[in-house]
N, C-alpha and C positions, 0 to 999 in steps of 0.2 A: 253468412260462418259455418266451419263446423265448429262441431260440438269437441270440449278439451275430454277423453277417454281416466275414467276413473277407476280406483283399487277396483271398483264391483264390474269390472268389465268382467268380461268371458272369454278365456283364450279358448280360439276352437280347429283345428288343421284336421284340412279335409285333405285326405290323399287318393287323387285321383283328377284331374278334374273336366271332366265328359258330364256330361248331363244327366248323373245322379248326383254327381255336386253341384252341380246348377238350379237342381230340386228342392235340394237341402240347403242349400243358402237362399234360397228364396222364400224356405220353411221358417227358419232361425229370427228369419227379418221381419215375419210376421207375428213374433214374440215379443214382449216384453222382454225388459233386461237389455243390458248395452253389448255386445259383442266387439272383439276384435277376430278375427276367418281370415287363417295362409290356406288357398287351395295351395296344393304339387300337386305339378304335370308334368311331367316325363317326355311329350311332346313339345313342341315350337308353340302349337295354338291350344288357348284352354276354348273348353267353352262342349268342344262336338267329339271328343271320344275317341278313340279310334273307327267303331261304325259306321263313323258319320267326318272323317277328317279327307280337306283331300290330299295332306300326305301317303293315306292309303287305299284311296280307291279314286275312281275316275269320271267322269260326267257320264256316265252310260252306269254306270252302275243306282241301278231302285230301288229305294225303303220300298218294305209291304207294307207300315200305315200311312194309311190314310189320315188327309192335315184333319177330320176330326175326330180319327181317334186320338189326336198326339191328346196330351194331357196340357196345356197351357201354360205358360209360366208368367208372361206380364202377360201379353194377345196373342190371340190364336194366329195357328201359324198361317191359313189361309188369307184374316188379317196383316198377315205382315208381310208378305209375299204383295197382296196387294198393294200395299206402301209400298215398294220398290221403283228407283229409280229404269230409268227406261232401259239405260246399258243391261242392269241383270235380270229382265226381261228380256232383253233382248238374250242375250248368253243363254237361259235355258227354255227360250223359241217359245214362251208365255202372253197369253195375251189375257192383259188383266185387267177386260171384261168376262172374262169365260172363266176367272178364277172360283169354281168350287169345292166343296167343304170335302167331299169325297177325292177327289184328286191325289197321283203320287206323286209323288216327286224323287228327282236323282238325290243319294243318301248326304254329295257336296252340297245340297240346298239348306237342307235338314240338320246339319255342321251348322252352314254361313245362321242360319235362325239360333243357333244354343250360342253362339260367339258371340250374336250380340244384344239378345235378352240376360248374360253372363253381363256385358259389361253396361246394360240401361241399368242389374239389381247394384254393381258395384255404386254407378253414381247416386241415386237413389238413398241405398243402403251409409255411402256419407254421405250424403245431403241429411238423415237422422240420425248423424253421429255415433255411426259405428266408422270400425277400419277393418277394411274388406285387401287385402291381399292376393295376386297369383303369381307366382315364380314357375313358370317355364323352362322345361329346359333342366329341371330340378327333379333326381333320384329323391327316393327315400330312401334307404341303406338298412336304415332300424329304426324297432318300436320301444321301447324300459318305461312298463310301466316303474311309477315310482311312488313313495311312501302319500306326495303331494301333486298328483297331476302326472304328468308320462313327458319322455322324454323324447324327441325325434334327431336321428341320420341322415342328413342331407349332406349328397350332394350334386354339389353345380359344379362343372367343370373337371378341376382339380381343389375344388374348393372344398374344403365340409364341416359342419358346424351344426353342435346341439342346440338344439331348439322347446325350450318348455310351453306344458298346451295344461291346461286342464280339459278340455275333449279331445280327445283324438279319434274322427270315422273314419272306418275304408273304405274308399267310392272307388278301388279296380275294377277297372272294368275286363276287358276280352286279352286276355295272356297270351301275344305269338312270338316267337326268334324273329316281328318285322319280316317274314319270306330269303330273311337270307341262305344261301343257300349252300348244302349241305357236299363238298367236294370232299373228293371227286362221283357221289353218284349220281349229283343235279336232283335232290331232293326238295321240296320243301315243304320245310313244316307249315305254312300255315299259306296262304293265298293273298295273305296281308303284310306290304305295300301291295297291289294288282302293279302298279307301278316297273313295282320289280322280277314282273316273275319273264320268263325268256325260254322260247324255245330253240333244241340243238337243232344240228345239222341236217335229223328227220324232218324238222317242222315235223311234229306231233309231241303230245301230250294226252297219259293217264291223271283221268282226275280221279279224286278217290273221294266218295261225295256228290249225289246226286241233290240237295236242296238247296238252299239261298247262298251259304259263302261258296258251293259248284259251277255255281250258273255266275257269280261273282267273277274267277277264277278266268271261265269258258268264255267270254261275251270280255272280257280285260284282253286276251290275248287274242283273239277274233281283232278288235280293236286296231290292235297293233300291225297285222298282216291281213290289212285289207276295207272295208267300208260297208257298213250298214244303211241302204238307202231307204228312204221313206218313201211308201205308196199308198195314200191314206192311209187307213193305222195299220197298215202291214209293212209288213218288212222284206228288201231285196238283201240280198252281202252277194259285194263283189270283192270276193280274195285280188287279192297282189302279191307279187313277187314270180319266184321260176316255177314252184306247182302249191296248189292250197296246201290250207294248215290238217294235221288229223288232233280234232278232239275227242277224247273216248272218256264220256263220266259212266264212274262206275261204284254201288253200293253196294251191300248184300242185299235190296230187294231190287231194286236196277227203275225207282220209282219215283219220276217227278212230282212235286207237288200240285195242288190242283190251278188254276185260274182262282187269283180272288173271286168271290162270290156276292150278289146284291142280298142285304139284310137290314132291317132297319136299325139307323142310328136315333138315339140309344136302345141301347139295346131291352130289347123284351125279358121281364124276369123269368127265370124259372119259377115255375110253380107249386112243386113236384121236388127236387132233385134244392132243398133251399137250403143255404149254413143254418138254417132253427134247429129245423129237423138233423136236421148230421150233426147238429151238437146234444141231440136229444138224445142220437145213436151212440154218444161217443157215454154217454152215462152211464149204457148199460155193459160195461166191460173194459176192459185195456187191451184182452186179443182178439182177436174177430172182425176192429171195426171196418177196416176195406172191404171185409167180406159183405156189414150190415148198412155199406153206403150202395156195393154190386145192386142190393135189392133194391136201394131206392132208385137206382141212372136206370136202372133196368127200365123202373113204371114211369119212369119221366121217358124217353127212350119210347115204348108202349101208348103215351098220348099223344106224344109231338107226330112223330113217326112211323105207325106198325107196318106196312110194307117195309118199310125200312131193314126191324128186327123181324121178321119174318123171312127176307132176303137170305140175312146170316145165319136159315137156320140153326141157331144153338139149344144143343138139350141142358145144359148147363151154363148160367149167364155167369162164369168165374175171368177172371183177369187175364189168361190163358185162353181158354177157348174162342171173347168176344177179341180178343189183338189175331188169333189167328181166323179166327172169320171173315175181319176189318181187312185187314194184309194178301186177302183172296180173294174178298171182290173186289182193291186195288191196283190185284197183279192186270185183270183185265185190262186195266185199262192204260196197260202201259203201253208201252210207242206211239207214234209221236202219230201217228194215225188219229190214236185215243184222247191225244196231246191236241190236238187239231181241233176233232167235235169237240172235247171239254173246253178250249178257249172260247167258241163260238154257241156255243150253249151260256157257257155264261155272258158271254154278250148281249145276246137270245136275255137270257131272264133279267141284266139290266135296262135292260130297254122297253122290259117288258112289268117288272118293280116286283120279278118272283123269286120267292127263296124257298134253296132248295134245304127244308126242315132238318133234317136229318144232321147236317154240317153245321146250321145256326143249332141245334140242342148241342151238338157238340166241342164249338166252339166256348157257349158259356160255360157246362157242366167245368169246363175242364179249367175255368175260373174258382169257382166252387169250390173245386178238387182243391184247386193247391192255397185255400186254406187249409185245408184237412190234416194233407201229407204231413206239416209241422209235429204231427201227435201221433202219426206214425211210430209201434214198436219196429223194429227195427228186419224182423217177417214179414210185415207189409210195404213197407217200405221197399224193401226189392222186390216184391215183388208190381208192388206199382209203376218203381222204375224198370224193369226191366221189360215190362207187358204194355203199360196204359203209357206213359209218357212217348214211345214210341209217337202209338195212336194219337194221341193228341196235337204229338206238333204235323204231325202228316198234316190233319185237318182245322188248323188254323196257319197253319203256315202255307198264308196262300199267297202263290205269283202275282206281282200287277202286268196288266197287258200285256204290254209295249215289255219286257220281260222274256213270256212266252212267243209272244210274236220275233223278238227276233232270236230265240232257237228252232227257230221250226224253219225261217230265212238263213241258220246257219250250218241246218239236217236240208233242207232242198241242194244251197250247195254244196253235197258233199262233204263238206267238212268238219262234225257232228252228229257223236250216236249217243248212247246209251246203251250201256251192260248189264247184263246184272250180275253180281258171283256164286247166286245159292247157297245151297249150301258144298261145293264142288268148288269151287270160281277160289283161280289165289295171285299172287299179285309176288313174283320170284324176282329177285335180282342178281344177276350172276352178266360177266363178260359184258360189263357197262351199261347195263340197257334193267328196263322193267320189262320184263315177262309179264303177260293178262295169259293163263293155262287155265287147264281144265275150264274153259263155258266153250259155248258154238264154235264164239270165232276168237279163236287164239292171233293174239298181237304183242309187239316188240316197242316199248317206247326209251327213249335215251330221254324223258324228264318225268317229274310225279308230281302231283301237287297235290298235297293233305289238305281238302278244304270241305273236314265234317265238322266243322264248327268245333265252338268251344266246350274245352271237352272240365267235369270237376277236377276241380283243387279240393284240398286239402291246406289247414292256415299256414304249413307248415314251408306248403309249396309259394308262398308267398316270399319268404327268403328273412321273413322278420323275427331271426333267432332268440334275440332276448324277452319277444310278445311270445312267440310259440314257449317259452321254457315255460313263463309263468299263466298260461293258460292251464283252468282247476277240471273241464270238462272240454273230451276230443268231439265228442256232435250237439257243442253247448247252441244251437240253431234248433235242436227237440226241441217241442214246448210239452205244456201241461197244464192239464184243468186248474183254471185261475190264475194263470198269468196274467198280468197286465199286459194291453197289447204293446204297449210304444219302449219296455222292457226285451223284446222275443229279437233282438237287436244288439244288445250289450251282449261284448265278452268278458268270462265270468274268470275274474286270475287268482288264483289262493291266494284266501288271505284278504283278496276285497270281493264280500259275495255284489257289490254292488258296483262296478268300475265304472271310470272316462271314461271307456271303449269303446264304440260301438263298427260290428261290421258289418257293412251294404255291396262287400266284395260280389261283385256277380260267379267270378269261378267257385267262392266258398259256396255262398248262398243254395246254389243250384244244389249240391243234394239232399236240401228239404225246403226249396223252393224252388224245384225245378223250372219254369217259365219264369223265371226272373230275371230274364231278359231282355223284355218289353218293355219300350218302355214308358208303359201304363206303371209295371210292381213297379219300377224302380223309379216313379213319382212316391208313391202310393209311399214305398219305406222307407224313401225321405223325408216326408212327414211322422209316421210316427218316429225317426230318430230324433225330431226336431223338436216331439214333443214330449219324450224323455228328457234334453235334454234344458 
């Protein structure tokens, strides 16, 4: 029997029903106390969030995180996949006996995992005497701090309601306009949902962005207008229709992220660029923290991969110089010939269990940097975001081999190109078309898709007017020495230094937590908020 809830129950609202909400609920249920948790989800299904939802993705969209890297909810993703029925496995072409911890899966499979894990959490929580409710197709319109708790204004269909909660957690994920077409320009502000993307009579699209979101847009359009045929581990693309489609990905640098590479899991800790040593450096002064951290980072690179450091040819190891040298090196690997070469190298390294050390060091170092960015002053924060964030995003934003194979197949079929805008390239809209000018191959397109990924926003951009008016500090995620870790996501309100509202909204976190979009970061932050509650 379910236990009867008493006055000691803590009422918690979670705004947003994606993986962050799932991890938050998991951690709350592991605490002492009794909870009444309500999850508000604007979409039709809770648990998956936009990146893994079937409302926004197709089976061709691959997640770029392996099974073993995903923080388990109740069971690991690999064990969950092994336990699926034959129909499920057949849908995704999975051999139960061949399921491995380092496998990549379609985004919607990860979504199904989180949906199922949420269901099981709700059942377990209910059995333990908690009250857990999920309200889908429900928009949170406003959040008003009160002297005793918080009022949440919701809208579902034509009905609105004011609800009072003891704690409120903002767990909104990726913000998009859901791919709505901006007529008459045929401009998509987001590639999601990818099912809504269409081509005009020129059968062409210019995709702004050459990373993960851009690849999603390309593969989605290609799947609408042709077929990927598997040939071993590679693909061949067969267009359908009166003429082949013409897809062009463009970005300032025109760089496709490298193929996923082999490295030890669990990751080996860095022995020089460590949180403990950075904490000691921080104590040396409030200014110049990033500069002191860069010296330590250089020592780590020099130890792990001295050839890579020498190849960069840096006279001064500053964020600006390092970023410039890094992307000059990456430009040498541009073009589909280089993309294919990198893929074969990555496949060979997997077979031989060989690790490219500079990539491994950068991947681990970005995780250490993520711990100190919240402490940077405004100058260091701007420098880090401008120069180092793009480097680390490129270094760890690896692409599943299957996705690279699809891009190669499209290029081989004459349907895909990648163009760097550089300093002179521009996109101009005139006479009903988007013109790519100032580059070697100027072209015109009737469709433009902005696939540059999630942008950083402020709390005001979420539209919670009363909450925005009550916030005491604009840069409220900035941390200070001595602050308890579990309070870093608490929103400071005027007159309430210890408020009961917490912010785990990814677009807002990105200012002080530039790598907040990852599932590991979501799980870690969710645990801290549960600790604070």
